[in-house]
C-alpha positions in Angstrom: 145.2 91.0 -15.2 145.9 87.3 -15.1 144.0 85.0 -12.7 145.4 81.8 -11.1 145.5 78.6 -13.3 142.5 76.3 -13.1 142.5 72.6 -14.1 139.4 73.3 -16.1 137.2 76.2 -17.3 133.6 75.5 -18.5 132.0 78.1 -20.6 128.3 78.5 -19.9 126.4 77.5 -16.8 123.6 75.7 -18.5 122.6 72.3 -17.1 125.1 70.4 -19.3 128.0 72.8 -18.5 127.2 72.4 -14.8 126.9 68.6 -15.1 130.3 68.5 -16.8 131.9 70.7 -14.2 130.4 68.7 -11.3 132.0 65.5 -12.5 135.3 67.2 -13.1 135.2 68.7 -9.6 134.2 65.4 -8.1 137.4 63.9 -9.7 139.4 66.6 -7.8 139.9 69.1 -10.6 140.0 72.8 -9.7 137.1 73.8 -12.0 135.6 77.2 -12.8 132.3 77.8 -14.6 131.9 81.1 -16.4 128.4 82.4 -17.2 127.6 85.6 -19.1 124.2 86.2 -17.3 123.7 87.3 -13.7 121.9 84.0 -13.0 122.9 80.4 -13.3 121.1 77.7 -15.4 121.1 78.9 -19.0 117.8 77.7 -20.5 117.1 75.6 -17.3 116.0 78.4 -15.0 113.2 79.6 -12.7 112.9 83.4 -12.7 110.5 85.8 -11.0 109.6 87.9 -14.1 106.3 88.9 -12.5 106.1 89.6 -8.8 105.0 86.6 -6.9 105.1 84.2 -9.9 108.0 81.9 -10.7 108.4 81.1 -14.4 110.3 78.2 -16.0 110.8 80.7 -18.7 112.7 78.4 -21.2 112.7 74.6 -20.6 109.6 73.6 -18.7 109.2 69.9 -18.1 111.6 67.2 -16.9 111.9 63.6 -18.2 115.0 63.2 -20.2 117.4 63.9 -17.4 119.4 60.7 -16.8 118.7 59.0 -13.5 122.3 57.7 -13.5 123.5 61.3 -13.3 120.9 62.1 -10.6 122.2 59.3 -8.5 125.9 59.9 -9.2 125.7 63.5 -8.1 123.2 62.8 -5.3 120.9 65.5 -6.6 118.1 64.6 -4.2 120.3 65.8 -1.4 120.7 69.1 -3.2 116.9 69.6 -3.4 115.8 68.2 -6.8 112.4 66.6 -6.7 110.4 65.7 -9.8 106.6 65.1 -9.7 105.2 62.9 -12.5 102.6 64.4 -14.8 99.4 62.3 -14.8 97.8 63.0 -18.2 97.9 64.6 -21.6 95.1 65.6 -23.9 94.0 67.2 -27.2 90.9 69.4 -27.6 88.8 68.9 -30.7 87.2 71.7 -32.7 83.8 70.0 -32.4 83.7 70.4 -28.6 85.0 66.9 -27.7 88.5 65.9 -26.6 90.9 63.0 -26.5 92.6 62.2 -23.2 95.6 60.1 -22.6 95.4 59.1 -18.9 98.1 57.8 -16.6 96.0 54.8 -15.7 96.4 52.3 -18.6 92.8 51.0 -18.2 91.3 54.4 -18.3 93.5 55.3 -21.2 92.3 52.2 -23.1 88.7 53.1 -22.5 89.3 56.6 -23.8 90.9 55.2 -27.0 87.9 52.9 -27.5 85.6 55.9 -27.2 87.3 57.2 -30.4 88.3 54.0 -32.2 88.2 50.3 -31.2 91.0 49.7 -33.7 93.2 52.4 -32.1 92.7 51.0 -28.6 94.0 47.6 -29.9 96.8 49.2 -31.9 98.0 51.2 -28.9 99.2 48.1 -27.2 101.4 47.3 -30.2 102.5 50.9 -30.5 103.6 51.1 -26.9 105.5 47.9 -27.1 107.3 48.9 -30.3 108.2 52.4 -29.0 109.5 51.0 -25.7 111.6 48.5 -27.6 113.4 51.3 -29.5 113.6 53.3 -26.3 115.4 50.5 -24.4 117.8 50.1 -27.3 118.6 53.8 -27.7 118.9 54.4 -23.9 121.9 52.0 -23.8 123.8 54.4 -26.0 123.1 57.7 -24.2 125.9 57.6 -21.7 128.5 56.1 -24.1 130.9 57.9 -26.4 130.1 57.2 -30.1 132.8 55.2 -32.0 134.7 56.9 -34.7 134.1 55.0 -38.0 137.4 56.2 -39.4 139.5 55.1 -36.4 141.4 51.9 -35.9 141.9 52.4 -32.2 140.9 49.4 -30.1 138.5 51.5 -28.0 136.5 52.4 -31.1 136.6 48.8 -32.3 135.2 47.7 -28.9 132.5 50.3 -29.1 131.5 49.2 -32.6 131.4 45.6 -31.2 129.0 46.8 -28.5 126.7 48.4 -31.1 126.7 45.3 -33.2 125.9 43.2 -30.2 122.9 45.3 -29.4 121.6 45.2 -33.0 122.3 41.4 -33.2 119.8 40.9 -30.5 117.1 42.2 -32.9 115.3 40.0 -35.3 115.8 40.6 -39.0 112.4 42.2 -39.3 113.0 44.4 -36.3 116.4 45.5 -37.6 114.9 46.6 -40.9 112.1 48.4 -39.1 114.6 50.2 -36.8 116.6 51.5 -39.8 113.4 52.5 -41.6 112.2 54.3 -38.4 115.0 56.9 -38.6 114.0 58.1 -42.1 110.2 58.1 -41.6 107.9 61.0 -40.9 105.9 60.8 -37.7 102.6 60.9 -39.7 103.7 57.9 -41.8 104.9 56.0 -38.8 101.8 56.6 -36.7 99.5 55.7 -39.6 100.9 52.2 -39.3 99.0 52.0 -36.0 96.2 54.5 -35.7 93.2 55.7 -37.8 91.5 58.4 -35.8 92.6 61.9 -36.8 92.7 63.3 -33.3 94.7 60.3 -31.9 97.2 60.8 -34.8 97.5 64.5 -34.1 97.9 63.9 -30.4 100.8 61.4 -30.7 102.5 63.5 -33.5 103.1 66.6 -31.4 106.2 65.3 -29.6 107.9 64.9 -32.9 107.8 68.5 -33.9 108.6 70.2 -30.6 111.7 72.3 -31.0 112.2 71.0 -34.6 112.2 72.8 -37.9 110.3 70.0 -39.5 106.6 69.2 -40.0 104.6 66.0 -39.3 105.1 64.8 -42.9 108.9 65.6 -42.9 111.2 62.5 -43.1 113.1 62.1 -39.8 110.5 63.3 -37.4 109.6 59.8 -36.2 113.0 59.7 -34.3 112.2 63.0 -32.5 109.2 61.2 -31.0 111.6 58.5 -29.7 114.0 61.2 -28.4 111.2 62.6 -26.2 109.8 59.2 -25.2 113.1 57.7 -23.8 113.3 59.6 -20.6 111.7 58.5 -17.3 110.4 59.7 -14.0 110.8 57.4 -11.0 111.5 54.5 -13.3 108.5 55.0 -15.5 109.9 55.2 -19.0 108.3 57.8 -21.2 106.8 59.7 -18.3 107.2 63.5 -17.9 107.3 65.5 -14.7 107.6 68.9 -13.1 110.7 69.8 -11.0 109.4 71.3 -7.8 110.4 75.0 -7.8 110.5 75.1 -11.6 113.2 73.9 -14.0 115.7 76.1 -12.1 115.6 73.4 -9.4 117.4 71.1 -11.9 120.3 73.5 -12.6 120.3 74.6 -8.9 120.8 71.1 -7.7 123.6 70.4 -10.1 125.2 73.7 -9.2 124.9 72.6 -5.5 126.6 69.3 -6.2 129.4 71.2 -8.1 130.0 73.6 -5.3 130.0 70.8 -2.7 133.0 69.4 -4.6 134.8 72.7 -4.4 133.7 74.1 -7.8 133.5 77.9 -8.5 130.9 79.7 -10.6 131.4 83.3 -11.8 128.4 85.1 -13.2 128.5 88.3 -15.4 131.6 86.8 -16.9 131.1 86.5 -20.7 133.8 84.7 -22.7 135.0 86.6 -25.7 137.4 83.9 -27.0 139.3 80.7 -26.2 143.0 81.3 -25.9 145.2 78.9 -27.9 148.9 78.7 -27.6 150.9 76.2 -29.7 147.8 74.4 -30.8 146.7 73.9 -27.3 143.8 75.6 -25.4 145.4 77.5 -22.5 142.5 79.5 -21.1 139.9 82.1 -22.1 139.6 85.8 -22.6 136.6 87.6 -21.2 134.8 90.5 -22.9 136.2 92.6 -20.0 139.7 91.8 -21.3 140.6 89.6 -18.3 142.4 86.4 -19.2 142.0 83.2 -17.1 144.3 80.3 -17.6 143.4 76.6 -17.5 144.7 73.2 -18.5 141.4 72.3 -20.1 138.7 74.5 -21.7 135.2 73.1 -22.2 132.5 74.9 -24.2 128.8 74.4 -23.4 127.9 76.6 -26.4 126.7 74.9 -29.5 129.2 73.7 -32.1 128.5 76.4 -34.6 128.9 79.2 -32.0 132.0 77.6 -30.5 134.0 77.1 -33.7 132.9 80.3 -35.5 132.4 82.8 -32.7 134.7 82.2 -29.7 137.6 80.5 -31.5 140.0 82.2 -33.9 139.6 81.0 -37.5 143.3 80.2 -37.6 142.8 77.6 -34.8 140.0 75.8 -36.6 140.7 73.6 -39.7 139.0 75.0 -42.8 136.9 71.9 -43.3 135.6 71.9 -39.7 134.9 75.7 -40.0 132.8 75.0 -43.1 130.9 72.1 -41.5 130.3 74.2 -38.4 128.7 77.0 -40.4 126.5 74.4 -42.2 125.5 72.6 -39.0 121.7 72.7 -39.0 120.4 74.9 -36.3 117.0 76.3 -37.2 114.9 78.2 -34.7 111.3 77.2 -34.9 109.9 77.7 -31.4 108.4 80.4 -29.1 107.3 80.4 -25.5 104.7 82.2 -23.4 104.8 82.3 -19.6 101.5 83.6 -18.2 100.5 84.6 -14.7 96.9 83.8 -14.0 94.5 85.2 -11.4 92.9 81.8 -11.0 92.3 78.4 -12.7 90.8 78.8 -16.2 87.9 76.6 -17.1 87.6 74.3 -20.1 83.9 73.6 -20.8 84.8 70.5 -23.0 86.1 68.7 -20.0 84.2 67.2 -17.1 84.4 69.1 -13.8 87.7 68.6 -11.9 89.1 66.6 -14.8 92.7 65.3 -14.2 93.5 66.2 -17.9 94.2 69.8 -16.9 97.1 68.5 -14.9 99.0 67.4 -17.9 99.9 68.5 -21.4 97.0 70.3 -23.2 97.0 70.7 -26.9 94.6 72.5 -29.3 95.5 71.1 -32.7 93.4 68.1 -33.5 94.4 67.0 -37.1 97.5 66.3 -39.0 96.4 68.8 -41.6 96.3 71.6 -39.0 99.7 70.6 -37.8 101.2 70.7 -41.3 99.6 74.0 -42.1 101.2 75.5 -39.0 104.6 74.3 -40.4 103.7 75.8 -43.8 103.5 79.2 -42.1 107.0 78.9 -40.6 108.5 77.9 -44.0 107.2 81.3 -45.2 108.8 83.1 -42.3 105.5 83.7 -40.5 104.5 82.6 -37.1 101.7 79.9 -37.3 98.3 81.4 -37.5 96.9 78.2 -35.9 100.0 77.0 -33.9 100.7 73.8 -32.2 101.1 74.5 -28.5 102.1 72.4 -25.5 100.2 74.1 -22.6 100.7 73.2 -19.0 99.6 74.7 -15.6 102.3 73.3 -13.3 101.1 75.4 -10.3 98.5 72.7 -9.8 101.3 70.5 -8.6 103.7 73.0 -7.2 102.4 75.8 -5.0 105.8 77.5 -4.9 105.2 78.8 -8.5 102.3 81.2 -7.7 100.5 82.9 -4.8 97.7 81.0 -3.1 94.7 80.7 -5.4 96.7 81.9 -8.5 98.3 79.9 -11.3 101.2 79.9 -13.7 100.7 78.7 -17.3 103.6 77.6 -19.6 102.9 77.5 -23.3 105.5 76.1 -25.7 104.7 77.2 -29.3 105.4 75.6 -32.7 106.1 77.4 -35.0 107.8 80.7 -34.6 110.3 82.0 -37.2 113.8 83.3 -36.3 113.0 86.5 -38.3 109.6 87.2 -39.7 109.5 89.2 -42.9 110.8 92.7 -42.0 112.3 91.5 -38.7 110.9 91.4 -35.2 109.5 94.4 -33.5 107.7 94.8 -30.1 104.4 95.1 -32.0 105.0 91.8 -34.0 106.1 90.0 -30.8 102.9 91.0 -29.1 100.8 89.9 -32.2 102.5 86.5 -32.0 101.7 86.2 -28.4 98.1 87.3 -29.0 97.7 84.6 -31.7 98.6 82.0 -29.0 96.3 83.5 -26.4 93.4 83.7 -28.8 93.8 80.0 -29.6 93.6 79.0 -25.9 90.7 81.3 -25.4 88.7 79.4 -28.1 88.6 76.5 -25.6 88.5 78.5 -22.3 86.1 81.4 -22.3 87.4 83.0 -19.0 91.1 82.6 -19.9 91.8 86.1 -21.1 90.1 87.7 -18.1 92.4 85.8 -15.8 95.7 87.0 -17.4 97.7 89.2 -15.1 101.0 89.1 -17.1 102.3 87.4 -20.1 106.0 87.0 -21.0 106.4 86.4 -24.8 109.6 84.8 -26.1 110.5 84.4 -29.8 113.7 82.7 -31.1 115.4 86.1 -30.9 114.9 86.3 -27.1 116.1 82.7 -26.6 119.3 83.5 -28.6 120.0 86.9 -27.0 119.4 85.8 -23.5 120.7 82.3 -23.2 122.9 81.9 -26.3 120.7 79.3 -28.1 121.7 79.9 -31.7 118.5 80.9 -33.6 116.6 79.9 -30.5 117.0 76.2 -31.3 116.3 74.3 -28.0 118.4 71.2 -29.1 121.5 73.1 -30.2 121.1 71.5 -33.6 118.4 69.5 -35.4 118.0 65.9 -34.3 118.0 64.5 -37.9 119.8 61.3 -38.8 122.7 63.1 -40.4 123.3 64.9 -37.1 123.2 61.9 -34.7 125.6 59.5 -33.0 129.1 59.8 -34.7 127.8 62.6 -37.0 127.0 64.9 -34.0 128.0 67.6 -34.3 130.1 66.7 -37.4 132.0 63.6 -38.5 135.4 63.4 -36.8 134.4 65.5 -33.8 131.8 63.4 -32.2 133.9 62.3 -29.2 133.6 65.7 -27.5 137.1 66.9 -28.4 137.8 70.1 -30.3 140.4 70.9 -33.0 143.1 71.8 -30.5 144.5 69.9 -27.5 142.8 70.6 -24.2 139.6 71.9 -25.8 136.2 70.1 -25.5 132.5 70.5 -26.1 129.8 69.4 -23.7 126.6 71.0 -24.9 123.5 69.6 -26.6 125.1 69.8 -30.1 127.1 66.8 -29.1 125.9 63.2 -28.6 123.2 62.3 -27.7 121.5 65.6 -28.3 119.2 68.1 -26.8 116.7 68.3 -24.0 117.3 68.6 -20.3 119.3 65.3 -20.2 122.7 66.0 -18.7 124.2 63.2 -20.9 126.3 65.4 -23.1 127.9 67.0 -20.1 128.6 63.7 -18.4 130.0 62.1 -21.6 132.4 65.0 -22.2 133.6 64.8 -18.5 134.4 61.1 -19.1 136.6 61.9 -22.1 138.4 64.8 -20.3 139.1 62.6 -17.3 140.4 59.8 -19.6 142.7 62.3 -21.3 144.0 63.6 -18.0 144.4 60.1 -16.6 142.1 60.9 -13.7 139.6 58.5 -12.0 136.3 58.4 -13.9 133.5 59.9 -11.8 130.8 59.7 -14.5 128.0 57.1 -14.4 128.8 55.2 -17.6 129.0 51.9 -15.7 125.3 52.4 -14.7 123.9 53.1 -18.2 121.3 50.7 -19.7 123.2 47.6 -21.0 
């Protein structure tokens, strides 16, 4: 059976695939998105896995999504509303806590409570991080130049890069280059002295990453998480009302408004290549669908080694794809609660429960959690990013009830002897026990807990090894090295074939930029009007 010819087929209805498809459809291309699951959104979904509770069961907070894409696709009209988080905090083992408040004056008083020096250093730290954020944000919606190319376009892009770096002082330029190779512990110790403050600010550098706080390269991961914004507040995080599925749902709405089509329960077996050109796809059902352009939202390793014939991939690219670093290190718990848990360390009605809550208060504890993962064990004392978004969004739980999201570092792809239901439950119990150490009524409030290891993340949404970034965010896998040198401009090894997932520039997170960047390259090749928001990127 052969279907009609489409202008473009996008493989995978994750948020980047939908973003890519929406811009193609907006340019007038007849576009089809194929999704293996019965639902749309990939890892950016809201699902009722316990009756009455809506879980953001993979991705869970919103910040990195580019406002330029939000505006270009008019996602507010399609129902996307993001509410800023107001705080974050770390519990201490001695019964105290450190709180990072939304109000800068309150935040400074809290820092002074722990260290006068750190309160002063925080001003310098914020200014330095924001400087790097402003610099990097200008590259997010641009296609990286190819260092081996002599094309005028690549020369112009290199000129743009040089212009931005020329604006830095000599000292700042050296510091920026050094920044990419530093560990987050080393970087933060240039500013702070208090152990809990150091641990608190380190957490963002290990989320989703197979590295520890003393591993070179983790300083950049902090920057990657800090360069998003909510309502113009750079570095802020927020909840999408209705859960993270509201993000993919709004993009899907924009796509359909431009005439796009989504087919669920349609798993792609292979990309069909004829005469060194992608001409369509073959589904696992045997159905073939033809298209002028085929776009993969799968990661680079899975795309080049699983859904492309080896004969269509150059041997050197095949080897690089197999060696592309994708190391699963994260788990996730989604918990339905019968009420709001109490945390005796905090004052009554503390706003700190409305933000990120952490339970690992020293760099040593964070590094020991990483040591467990290196030995193929889940962390006995894990780093967790715990949130209760139902405090902001009553659509997530019945009245008086709550939903808790717990992102866990570290969890191995395969513990010794492999995963079993019993081991998965033990992993979940380890996380629950840690939270209960700081909330005595927490366990009694649990009505249901969904426990996800890297295996569930891979099997369900196609994240290789459960890696949430579709590839490590290390210096050797960024910019024109992402995913591999020579293939960083979203084009595949055959004509008419492209990649748009997070394994391409600028990387992972619910950002939308990889999808938009790939759409720009496709429209350029097809000589169609550019509907992507490059013109509005930070300049």
